[in-house]
N, C-alpha and C positions, 0 to 999 in steps of 0.2 A: 563335673562342675559342682562347686559348693552352692548350697541353697540357703536363702535367708527368708524368714517369714515375718511379715509386718503385722503387729498386733496393737490395738488401741481402742479407746472408746470412739463412738461415732463423732465425726467432725474434728478429730484430733489432728488430721493432716496426713493420714496414711496414704490415701490415693494420690494426693499431690506429691508426696515423697516418691511413691511408686513411679509416677509419670516422670519426675525429675531424674530418677535413676535409670529408667529403661527407655524413655522416650515414648512410652505407651500412651494409650488413650483412655485410661480408666476414668470413669465419671467421678469428678470431685465436686460435690454439691453441698450447700449449707443446710442439709437436712439428714436425719438419721437413716442409715441402711441404704444409702445410695449404692453401696457395693453389696450385692447379695451372693453372686457367684464369684469364686476366686479369680483374680487376675494373675497371670503368670508371664513374666518377661525376663529378659536378659540384660544385665547392666555391665557395661564395659568398665574395667578397672583402670583408671587413668594412671599413667606412669611416664613422667618426662624423661626418665632414663632410656626407656625404649624408643621414644621419639627421637632422641639425640643419636642413638645407635643406628636407627633407620636412616637418618640424614647422612650419617657418616658412610654407611654402606650403599647409599643411594638405592635402597630397597624398593622393589616394585610394589610390595605389600607390607603393611604394618599390622600385626595382629596382637591386640591387647588381650590380657587375661580377662575372664568374664565370670560373673556369678549369676545365679538364677534368683529372682525375687518373686515372692508370692504375697499378694495383697488379699486379705480376707475381709469379710464384713465386720462392722464395728461390734465390740464386745460391750455388754451393759451389765450393771449389777443385777444379779438374779438370773444370769444366762444359764447357770447350771440347773436352774429350776424351770427353764423354758421361757424366761423373759426375753424380749427382743427377738433375735433370730435363734435364740437358744445357743447351745455350744456345740452342736453337731458339726458345724463348719470348721471347728478346730481340727478335725481330722485332716483337713487340707494342709496343715503345717506340722503334722506329727513327725514327719521324716525330714524336716529341715535340719541343717547343721547348727544354726543359731537363730535366735528370735530377736527381732528389733521391736522394742516398745516405742511407740510414738505417743508422747505425752503433751497435751495442750497446755500452754502457758501464756495465753493471750485472751484479751477481752474482745468480744464481738457481739453486738446486740442481735445480729442476724443468725448467730450460731448458738443453738441451745446447749445446755450442759455446763459443768463446772470448768473454771479456767485455772484452777490450782493443779499443777502437775502432780503433786503428792496425792491428791484425791484420785486422779486418774490412775496413779500407780497402785494405790490401795485396791481399787476395784479390779484392775487387770490381774494383779498378783493373786487376789483371793479367788477369782473365777478360774484362773489357770490351775491353782492348787486344788480347787474342788473338782475340776475335770480330771486331774490326775488321781485324786483320791478315789473317784468312782472306778477308774481303771485298776488301781492298786488293790482295792477291796476285792474285786472279781478275781484278779490274778492270785492274790494271797490265799483266798479260799481254795482255789484249784491246786496251788502248790502245796498247801498244808495237807490236803487230801492225798495227793500223789506221793508226798515225801514219806508217808508211813511205810510205803513199799520200796521207794527209791531213795536211798540214803545220799545219793550224789546231789540231791536238790537242796542240801543244807545251806550252801552259800546263797542260793536264790531266796530261800526262805528268810534268812537273816536280813538280806538286803531289802526285801519287800516289807518286812516288819519295821525296819528303820524308816523306810519311806512312809509307811502308813502312820507312824507316830508323828513325823514332821508335818505331813499333809493334814492330818486330823487337827493339828494346832493352827492350820492356815499358813504354814511356813513353806514357801517354795523350796524345792530341793537344792537349788543353787545357793540358798542362804543357810542350809541346814548343817554345814560343816561336815558333810559326808566325805569319807576318804575316796581318793581316785579309784581304788579297787571296788568299792561299793557302787560308785556311780557307773563304773564299767559293767558291773554285774546287772545293773538296772537298764543298761542301754537297749537290750532287745525288746523292752516294753514300750519304747518310744514315748516316754513321759515328757510332757511339754516343759516342765520346770527342771528337767534333768539336762538342760541345755545351757550354754553360755549365752549371755544376754547383752545386747547393745541397746542403750537407751538414748533416744533422740528427744530432747526437750525443745518443743516447737514454740518459739516466741513470735510476737507480732512484728510487723514491718517497722513500727515505731520504737521497738525495743531491741534492735539488733545488737547494740552495744552492751546490753544486759544479758546476752545469751550465755556467756561463760558463767556469770554469777548465778543464773537460773540453773545451769547444769550442776554447779558446785552444791547448790542447795539439795538437789535430788541425789547427787552422789553421796552425800552424807548419810543417806538412808541405807546405803549398800556397804557400809564398812565391814559387816560380817561376811560379805560375799567374796572377799578376796579378789582373786584374778578372774572370777567368773563373770564379772560385769564391768562394762565401760560406759561412761556417760558423756555425751557431747551436746552442745546447744547450737541451734541454728534457726533461721527463719525459713521454713520449708517453702513458703509462698515465693519469696524472692529467689531461692535456689531453683524452684521449678520454672520461674519466668526466665532466669538466666540459661537454664539447660535447654529451653525451647529455641534459643538463638543459635542458628546453625553456624554462622561465621565466628570462628574462634576469637578473632580480634575484637569483634563487637561484644561477644560474651565476656571476654576479659575486661573490656572497658566498663561494662555494666557492673560486674563484680567489684572492680576497683572503685567505681563511683559510689557504691554503697559501703565501701570499706570492708569488703568481704574477702579480699586477697584472692587466693586461688579458688575459693568457694568451699563451703562446708561439706559438699558431697564428696570431694576428694578425701577430706579428712575422715568422713564417715566410712568410706570403703576401706581406707587404710586401717582404721580402728577395727573394723570387722575382720580384716585379714589378720591383724595382730591378735585379736581375741581367739581366733581359731588356730593360732600357731602356724599360719601360712606364710611362706616366703616366696620369692620370685628369682628365677634365673632366666637368662636370655640366650637365644640363638640369633645370629645376624649374618646376613649375606646379601648379595645382589637380588636374589629371588624374593626373599622376605626376611623381615626381622620380627621376632615373636617372643612374647613373655609366657613363661611356663610356671605354674605354681607347684610348690612342694611343701611338705610339712617340715618344720624346723627339726634338724637332727637327721634328715634323710641322707643316705649315702649316694654317691654318684650313680651306681646302677639303678637305684630306685628312681632317681631323677630322670635317668634315661628312659625308664619305663613309662614316664608320663607322656613321652612322645609316641612310643610303641612298645608293646611287650617284648618284641624281638630284640630291641635295643638292650633291655634289661637281661634277657635270657642269654644273649651272646656277648655281653659286655666284655670289652678288652681293656679300654682305658678312656679317660676323659682328658681333653686339652682345655685348660682353664686360665682365665684372666679376669680380674675385676673390671666392671664396666667403665669406671672413670679412668683407669690406667689405659684401657684400650682406646678410649676417646682421645686421650692425650697423645698416644702414639699414632693415631690417625687411621689405622687399618689393621686387620688380622695379620696380613702378610708382613707389615712393618713390625708388628709386635713379635712375630715369629723370627724375623731376621735378626732382631737384637736379643733374642733368647728370653723374652718376657712371658711366653706361653708355657705354663707349667703342665707337666704330664702327671696325672693323678690316677691311682688305682681303685680297686673295689672298696677300700676302706675309707676313702676320702669323704668327709662330711661336707656337703655343699653349703655355701654361704650365700646369704641374700645379696643379689647384685652380681653374682658370677655370670660370665659369658662362657658358654661351654660348647664344645664339639665332641661327639662321641665316636669311638671306634668299636665295632662289634662284628661278630661272625656267628652265623647260625647255620 
């Protein structure tokens, strides 16, 4: 399961976003450091395609894809020097697949701290870069010492020196223009800024219509980051209130009433998936319909392995059809009868939205 870590200044809306995503009970209070210990929960990845396939198959169970969400304490300026909660709690997100910055863009007399998201961004990026610099300096000294006897450490040494140069200048690694090979060389060190980043610009309830403009203003700061960063705007409070409504019809009515459409949470999870290069294929039947995630470019055997390693080890073939074509035909058997189910082999590269059945033998 892919993991996302929420990072932001106190009272930026992290815990409210966590609750909206996971249905969790994290304390969201208008004072600093309401979150001291990490909250960890699971967020369902909404996908209307799966719901429609489940209805078609009259499935007894519908199982959406899911991601793990980690909410940590608020970060403050000077955390690297021990201010606030310090930066020790950052260890809780060192092994996440992507980091979600939550930046406050609303005024509230009851909530202390700046309301300019760019000020939030400056502090968060600097503190993460300083935390990484501390790690890199220790690792670099060790690798420099060992490389005198072990010449195979040359690539590690070069990558750490490049990282050290960027971080010393206060530049996060996702902004540093490092090549994919260098970033891969740095992966074993679990550096916080050697991640892809999703930025949530959190606007007030009275500024929902300005959410996209606020996001565009922040996105302009990331032009040098390329595909490593995506920025979206939302009102976390309204999204959290909507997510707390159990009845889907009532929830949709509330979102529509505020002009939020399907809700920004759906867009946020989709953006996170896109950022990590994740795609979805489906299995469907009377017993269950289920969404499975895979990395873009994966072959059919690799996708089969997401279900069970035996499926990949003994892969014979995959039977494939796109989800919308299957829906139009009405059932798997109907699609098979008219010859619309394709038979694909080991070299087939799965496509987002494929519905697949696998044949294997071990």
